[in-house]
Residue frames relative to the residue before (quaternion, step in Angstrom):
aa qw qx qy qz dx dy dz
X 1.0000 0.0000 0.0000 0.0000 0.00 0.00 0.00
X 0.5335 -0.5783 0.4932 0.3712 3.55 -1.30 0.28
X 0.2213 -0.8009 0.5458 0.1079 3.57 -0.45 1.20
X 0.8002 -0.0383 0.0566 0.5958 3.57 1.01 -0.84
X 0.2352 -0.7195 0.6361 0.1496 3.51 -1.23 0.68
X 0.0510 -0.8172 0.5730 -0.0366 3.56 -0.72 1.12
X 0.8040 0.3344 -0.2422 0.4279 3.54 -1.00 0.87
X 0.2177 0.8374 -0.4865 0.1213 3.59 1.19 0.35
X 0.7957 0.3133 -0.1555 0.4945 3.60 0.91 -0.79
X 0.4881 0.6707 -0.4390 0.3451 3.59 1.19 0.26
X 0.5568 -0.6185 0.4348 0.3440 3.60 -1.13 0.59
X 0.6644 -0.4599 0.4113 0.4218 3.55 -1.34 0.32
X 0.8393 0.1653 -0.1710 0.4889 3.57 -1.03 0.94
X 0.2964 0.7342 -0.5453 0.2753 3.61 1.15 0.51
X 0.3515 -0.7352 0.5479 0.1893 3.56 -1.03 0.85
X 0.1259 -0.7775 0.6142 0.0498 3.56 -1.03 0.93
X 0.0101 -0.7345 0.6782 0.0201 3.51 -1.18 0.76
X 0.8348 -0.0187 -0.0456 0.5484 3.57 -0.78 1.07
X 0.6782 -0.5395 0.2552 0.4288 3.55 1.00 1.03
X 0.6070 0.5155 -0.3587 0.4869 3.58 1.25 0.37
X 0.4334 -0.6654 0.5337 0.2909 3.58 -0.95 0.84
X 0.3613 -0.7636 0.5018 0.1856 3.57 -0.83 1.02
X 0.5038 -0.6165 0.4407 0.4146 3.58 1.23 -0.46
X 0.5762 0.5720 -0.3713 0.4505 3.57 1.30 -0.13
X 0.2190 -0.7133 0.6456 0.1624 3.53 -1.29 0.48
X 0.4882 -0.6926 0.4489 0.2836 3.57 -0.71 1.08
X 0.1185 0.7545 -0.6381 0.0974 3.53 -1.07 0.89
X 0.6659 -0.4838 0.3689 0.4317 3.58 -1.24 0.24
X 0.6609 0.5022 -0.3220 0.4555 3.61 0.96 -0.76
X 0.6326 0.5033 -0.3354 0.4837 3.61 1.04 -0.69
X 0.6327 0.5279 -0.3256 0.4635 3.59 1.01 -0.80
X 0.6550 0.5035 -0.3092 0.4711 3.60 1.01 -0.78
X 0.6476 0.5231 -0.3084 0.4602 3.58 1.09 -0.73
X 0.7870 0.1715 -0.0694 0.5885 3.60 1.11 -0.74
X 0.0524 -0.8746 0.4809 0.0321 3.62 0.57 1.12
X 0.7187 0.4566 -0.2594 0.4557 3.62 1.14 -0.44
X 0.4408 0.6911 -0.4691 0.3288 3.61 1.21 0.12
X 0.3197 -0.6614 0.6397 0.2259 3.52 -1.24 0.65
X 0.2601 -0.8346 0.4681 0.1294 3.57 -0.03 1.32
X 0.0439 -0.7499 0.6597 -0.0228 3.53 -0.79 1.17
X 0.0065 -0.8616 0.4999 -0.0882 3.54 -0.28 1.34
X 0.8741 0.2714 -0.1815 0.3596 3.47 -1.53 0.38
X 0.7606 -0.2064 0.1855 0.5869 3.64 0.63 -1.10
X 0.1872 -0.7481 0.6227 0.1325 3.53 -1.34 0.37
X 0.0911 -0.7116 0.6933 0.0692 3.53 -1.08 0.88
X 0.1778 -0.8049 0.5616 0.0719 3.58 -0.23 1.31
X 0.2662 -0.8160 0.5034 0.0997 3.54 -0.61 1.19
X 0.1233 -0.7438 0.6504 0.0923 3.52 -1.31 0.49
X 0.4042 -0.7338 0.4974 0.2254 3.56 -0.76 1.04
X 0.2800 -0.7712 0.5543 0.1402 3.53 -1.26 0.48
X 0.6529 0.5123 -0.3094 0.4643 3.60 1.27 -0.22
X 0.3851 -0.7512 0.4947 0.2065 3.55 -0.32 1.30
X 0.8224 0.2088 -0.1837 0.4962 3.54 -0.86 1.01
X 0.7018 0.4095 -0.2670 0.5183 3.61 1.25 -0.19
X 0.8039 -0.0819 0.0695 0.5850 3.58 0.79 -1.02
X 0.6911 0.3543 -0.2571 0.5752 3.53 1.33 0.38
X 0.7314 0.4001 -0.3008 0.4632 3.56 -0.88 0.95
X 0.7972 -0.3602 0.2327 0.4250 3.51 -1.40 0.12
X 0.8621 0.1709 -0.1437 0.4549 3.53 -0.93 1.02
X 0.7981 0.2422 -0.1355 0.5348 3.61 1.18 -0.20
X 0.4143 0.7745 -0.4203 0.2275 3.55 1.30 -0.08
X 0.4552 -0.7189 0.4679 0.2387 3.55 -0.61 1.21
X 0.6772 0.4953 -0.2977 0.4554 3.60 0.85 -0.91
X 0.7095 0.4522 -0.2600 0.4739 3.59 0.84 -0.95
X 0.6526 0.4788 -0.3073 0.5004 3.59 1.26 -0.35
X 0.3997 -0.7480 0.4460 0.2862 3.59 1.34 0.06
X 0.2537 0.7585 -0.5464 0.2487 3.56 0.75 1.11
X 0.0519 -0.8187 0.5700 -0.0466 3.53 -0.73 1.18
X 0.2829 -0.5798 0.6947 0.3182 3.41 -1.54 -0.11
X 0.1397 0.8127 -0.5485 0.1385 3.59 -0.60 1.08
X 0.5873 -0.5737 0.4441 0.3587 3.52 -1.32 0.30
X 0.1444 -0.7708 0.6178 0.0568 3.52 -1.29 0.53
X 0.6447 -0.5135 0.3657 0.4323 3.61 -1.13 0.39
X 0.5589 -0.6344 0.4267 0.3211 3.57 -1.03 0.81
X 0.6210 0.5560 -0.3352 0.4391 3.59 1.22 -0.39
X 0.5861 0.5960 -0.3677 0.4074 3.59 1.22 -0.33
X 0.4948 -0.6536 0.4748 0.3202 3.58 -1.04 0.72
X 0.2914 -0.7294 0.5921 0.1801 3.56 -1.24 0.52
X 0.7666 0.4105 -0.2727 0.4117 3.55 -1.26 0.43
X 0.7082 0.3381 -0.2707 0.5576 3.58 1.26 0.19
X 0.5618 -0.6130 0.4209 0.3625 3.61 -1.01 0.69
X 0.0617 0.7992 -0.5918 0.0846 3.57 -0.80 1.07
X 0.7040 0.4458 -0.2126 0.5103 3.57 1.28 0.02
X 0.5616 -0.5793 0.4682 0.3602 3.54 -1.35 -0.06
X 0.8091 -0.2197 0.0936 0.5369 3.58 1.00 0.82
X 0.5606 0.6160 -0.3931 0.3896 3.58 1.20 -0.31
X 0.3743 -0.6601 0.6008 0.2513 3.50 -1.37 0.38
X 0.1774 -0.7991 0.5700 0.0718 3.56 -0.63 1.15
X 0.0690 -0.7906 0.6084 0.0111 3.54 -1.06 0.84
X 0.5751 -0.5172 0.4904 0.4017 3.51 -1.33 0.29
X 0.5982 -0.6428 0.3532 0.3228 3.55 -0.93 0.95
X 0.6786 0.4735 -0.3115 0.4671 3.62 0.88 -0.82
X 0.6267 0.5171 -0.3342 0.4776 3.60 1.08 -0.68
X 0.6459 0.5255 -0.3195 0.4523 3.57 1.01 -0.79
X 0.6245 0.5244 -0.3476 0.4628 3.60 0.97 -0.76
X 0.6416 0.5188 -0.3231 0.4635 3.59 0.96 -0.84
X 0.6692 0.4870 -0.2969 0.4763 3.60 0.88 -0.93
X 0.6318 0.5577 -0.3202 0.4327 3.58 0.91 -0.98
X 0.7044 0.4648 -0.2590 0.4697 3.56 0.95 -0.92
X 0.6712 0.5220 -0.2902 0.4391 3.60 1.18 -0.51
X 0.7708 0.3541 -0.1871 0.4955 3.60 1.02 -0.73
X 0.3473 -0.7076 0.5792 0.2077 3.51 -1.27 0.54
X 0.6082 -0.4708 0.4531 0.4506 3.54 -1.30 0.15
X 0.7670 0.2991 -0.2997 0.4822 3.54 -1.13 0.85
X 0.4235 0.6878 -0.4830 0.3381 3.62 1.25 0.02
X 0.4395 -0.6885 0.5115 0.2667 3.56 -1.02 0.81
X 0.1465 -0.7722 0.6168 0.0430 3.54 -1.08 0.89
X 0.1174 -0.7762 0.6170 0.0554 3.56 -0.88 0.97
X 0.0278 -0.7915 0.6096 -0.0338 3.57 -0.62 1.17
X 0.1122 0.7897 -0.5892 0.1288 3.54 -0.74 1.10
X 0.4818 -0.6389 0.5090 0.3170 3.53 -1.21 0.46
X 0.6708 0.4704 -0.2806 0.5000 3.58 1.30 -0.16
X 0.5004 -0.6522 0.4868 0.2953 3.57 -1.07 0.73
X 0.4376 -0.6734 0.5275 0.2771 3.56 -1.14 0.63
X 0.5967 0.5640 -0.3562 0.4460 3.58 1.23 -0.40
X 0.1783 -0.7881 0.5811 0.0966 3.56 -1.04 0.75
């Protein structure tokens, strides 16, 4: 579920470190200055697992592992793992999702499509 929504009033491409907006706006020059940053941009939907022993509880807890849905640079590929468990989205898509869901909204993440 969405445990917390962070960054509601921040501009597109705002940079976050430890869930705090840094005041920076992502750009190619900023990326060149900090090439090893794991860029968390625009908004954060901080997730909390609900399945005991799978994504909730000791050793696997999504919330305590700081797993988010967050924005990423537009230059980054989508659909392949590039993070430590987070779900990365295009920034404009994330703003739309952020505005549509409330805290406590249920989130279903699967490697399989729901479409048949």
